[in-house]
N, C-alpha and C positions, 0 to 999 in steps of 0.2 A: 040518812047515814049520818053526813056530815054537811053541815051550810058551804055549797060551791063558793058564791061569792065571798069567801072568808078567806077561798085561797089565792093567792099572789099569780099562782100559773095560769088561776081562768083570768082571772082581770087583765095579762098580761098578753090570755088570750084574743079576749073580746076588744081589748085595744088595737090588735092586730086585725082583727075584721074589720071594726070600723074604719082603720086606714087605708081597708084596702079596695072596701066600697069604694073611701072619697078618693083613690087613683082610678081606680074601673069605672068613674063615672067619663072619662078623656078616653078609654079604647075606643076603636072606632067601633058604628055602630053593627059593620055585620060581625062583628065578634058577638055580640049580646048573649047571643043562646049559645056559643061555644065558650071561646078560651074565658070571656070575662064571663059567664056563670058558671065553669067552672071552678074557679081559680075566689071567684066568692062561697063558692059550694065548696069546697076542701076548706078554706078561713073558716068559716061557721061552723064547719065539724069539729073542731078543734073544741071551743067552746061550751056549746054544745052538745058532746060526750064526756066531758069533762062532768059538766053538770050530772046526768043520764048517770053517769055513775056514782056520786055522793047522793045518788037517792036510791042504791042498792041497798042492801043486805050486808052483801059479803065484802072482803077483804077482795079477794078475788074476782068478785062482778066487779068492785072499782078497777081493779088491776086489768082488767079485759077494756073496760068505756075507755081507761087512759090507754094503752095500746093502737085504740082506735081512732084515739088522739090525737097520738106520734105518728100513725100512719097520714091521717090527711093532712098534719104537719110537714112531713118529706113529698105528701102533695104540691102541698099552695107551695112549697120552696120551689119543685120543678117549675110550676106553672108561671111564677116569679121569674124564673132563666128564663122560659121561653117568654117570656112576655119581653123584656129586659131585651132580648136576641131578636126581637123579631120590630125592636123600637117603638113598642106600646106603652113604655116607662122607664120616664128620666131616670138619670145615673140616681143621682143625688137619692129618690123613690126607694128605687130598688137597693142600696145600702142601708139605708133604713130600714127596709121591711128586713131582709138580710139578717141584719142584725136581731130584731125583735124574736123572727123562727128562732131562728140558731136561741136564742133563749131563753126557747120556751122552747125548744127539742131537749136541750138540758133539764130546762126544770122537770120539765116530765119523765124522762131518763129518774134520776133522781128520785119522783116520787113513787113511781113504778116499783123501782127499789125498796122502797120503805114500805111499799107498802105489803108487796109480799112477802117481808121477814116478818 
């Protein structure tokens, strides 16, 4: 349908994922298979589902995968809050990632609205 790499929301989601991987390197080792893994999976699911949706044949299918991306963005946002509250995430990293994830969510909502129109 279209090249996902041309979408600004995919670029931001990819950047978000890279930053999540960077900050989670410093999470406690006992969190490797729980919170670290969950945050990384939810973050990487955002650009992955955008990419998958762009490979589909209809706007309805694309919208479906964009909605999955939006759900993953909300999940990642929660894991950021949890990481901050557990003191695994520095305040400045939390602020930067929170701003980025909320920009991504807004862009996804706008794109979903346009695709469905």
